[in-house]
C-alpha positions, 0 to 999 in steps of 0.5 A: 527493462525496455518498455514498448509504447504505442502512439495511438495517434500514429496508429489512427493515422496508419489506419487512415492510410491503410483504408485508402490504399487497401480499398484502391488496391483491392478494386484496381483491375490489375490487383483484384484478379483471382490469380493474386492471392488475397494474403499477398494483397493484404500484406502488400497493402499493409507494407505499402501503408507502413512505408507511406506513413513517414512520407504522408503522415503529416497530411492525414487526419487520424481515423475517427473513433466515433462509429458514425464518423468512421462510417463516413470515412469508409463511405467517402473512401469507397467512393474515391476508390470506386471512381478511380478503379472504374476509370482503370477498368475502362482502359483495360476493358477496351483491350477486352472489347478489342479482342472480342471484335477481332475474334469475331472477324477472325472466326474465333468467336466460338473459341472460348475459354474460362476466365479465372478473373471473372469466372465466366466464359471469355473469348480467347483473344480477349483474354490474351489482350487482357493479359497483354495489357497487364504486362504492358501496364507493368512494363511502362511502370504503370503501377508506380504511377498509380502509387504516386497518384495515391500518395499525392492524393493524401495532400490534396484530398483529406481521408474521408473528405472526398465528396464528388460533384456532378462535374466529376461524375460527368467527367467519369461518364465522358471517360467511359465513352472513350472505351469504344474509341480506344477499342476501335484504335486497338482493333483497327489494324486487324479489322482493316486487313480483315476487311480487305481480305474478305473483299479479296475472298469475294473477288476469288469466289466471283472468278473461281466459283469452283474454290470452296472459299468458306472452307479455305478462308478459315485458316487464312483469316486466322493466320493473317489476323495473328500475323498483324496482331504481332505487327501491332504489338509495338503500337498497342504498347504506345497506345496503352502508355498514352491513355494511361498518362491521360488517365493519370492526368484526369485523376490528378485533375479530379483530385485537385 
């Protein structure tokens, strides 16, 4: 009669992999959205950890049995996952900020919808750009790059052995400053056109005061903004791919 044997050493290695991947996946902006069911994220993490076991299992320390060592493992991996998730949130937050800037210039600041991800009121165009950033992220295989970085990190950073230095925190703060730069790059085409459009409205109001510019400008401003947003889609795709590659290189440098 066949007997089932369980290798506790392999189970502890699997738990170490599951700890890192689980924390990272549940904190990343793409996967932590409320639209993704929690069971799907949980079973997806378990499946990914099982697939990673034969690839990186030989580089990983087994999960400790001591409560104090286990707590240290969890805290170390939580810091590791939080730093990576924060840098990802900066990139996606730039699209949201750009949407707020463009919405204000287009006169859509009052058009707000409920954001199911955060549970708060959100600007309509900001919500659209966040969804667009997510679609671009998957179209440029960003999810595969993120998984690749996680698997490589097992070889360079032992599970439970991540202790960031002051230089790492300074680098993360410097990356946070890029949020405003990326947001301005995303919104620059539309903001430039809106500025020229407002100048044109001012000239028309000066030479034709009988025209009610306040009423006539609303549909024109919105239509021009949407038109140039469509023209900017290709540029936004390249911009996200470029900064995602920079983000991956940054994280690889931190991991080493």
